[in-house]
N, C-alpha and C positions, 0 to 999 in steps of 0.2 A: 484421488480424493473425491467425499461424498458431495453431494449436492447441497447448497447452499441458497436462500431465497434472498436476493438483492437487500428486502427491509431488515433482513437478520444482520446485513455489515453495516446498518446505519450508523454513523457515529462511534464505531469502534475504535480501538487504540492500536496503533502499529507498532509492533517492535522488530529490531533484529533478532538474529537468532542467538546472539549473546549477549540480550537483556537490557539493550538501550531502546528507550522510548523516543520512536521518532515522533510521533504525533495521533492526530485523530482522521478517518477516513473522512473526508466530505464529498467525493464522488467516484464515479468507474467510466469508465470508458469501454464501450462495447462496439464490436464489429457487426454492422448489420445486418449482414449477409449471414454470417455464420453464430451469432449468439455469444461468442466467444468475449470473455473479458479480456482484456488489452493493456489498461494502463490502470493503475490508481491514483486518484487526487489526494492529496492530503494536507493538511494544514499542518504544518510542521511544529513540534515543541518549541519554546522558544531555547530551551538549553540543547537541543539537538543541533549539534554542526551540520549543515547541508554543503560542506564544501563537499565536491566530487556528485553530486544529485544532480537529476534533472530538474530546475526550477522556470517557472512562469509566474512572475508577478510575488505574489507571497503563497504559491501553491507549489508543494512536491510532488513529483509524477514518477513512480514506481512500477516497472514494468509487471504485470501479474504473473511472470515465469519466475520471479525471485520470490513467491508466496509458497511458504512450508508449510503451513496450518492456519486453520482459522477455529478457533474456540472462544474463551474469552477475550484473546488479541488474536489481531491477524498477523504471525510472525513470517518474516523475509528474511531473506539468506541476505547479510551484509554487504557480501562480495558481488552477488547478482543485482543488488537491487542500485546499484550506484550507474552511471551512466553507459 
């Protein structure tokens, strides 16, 4: 995957690889020692079924390993993005 600056990710839409919009990126969790992104913190879309996903309050967390592509949207594998 090519390098992407964090500011380019701000407020990007997140969608599954089968075309369902999950929500909007709110923040990222980064490992302080390695600098690698660990999780995406997402404000879920009201039409998205969040069952099976890791939720904390009104935020949905997806492991960065589920990310498949970053362009106009951040595309995540729908099976890898679940708990």
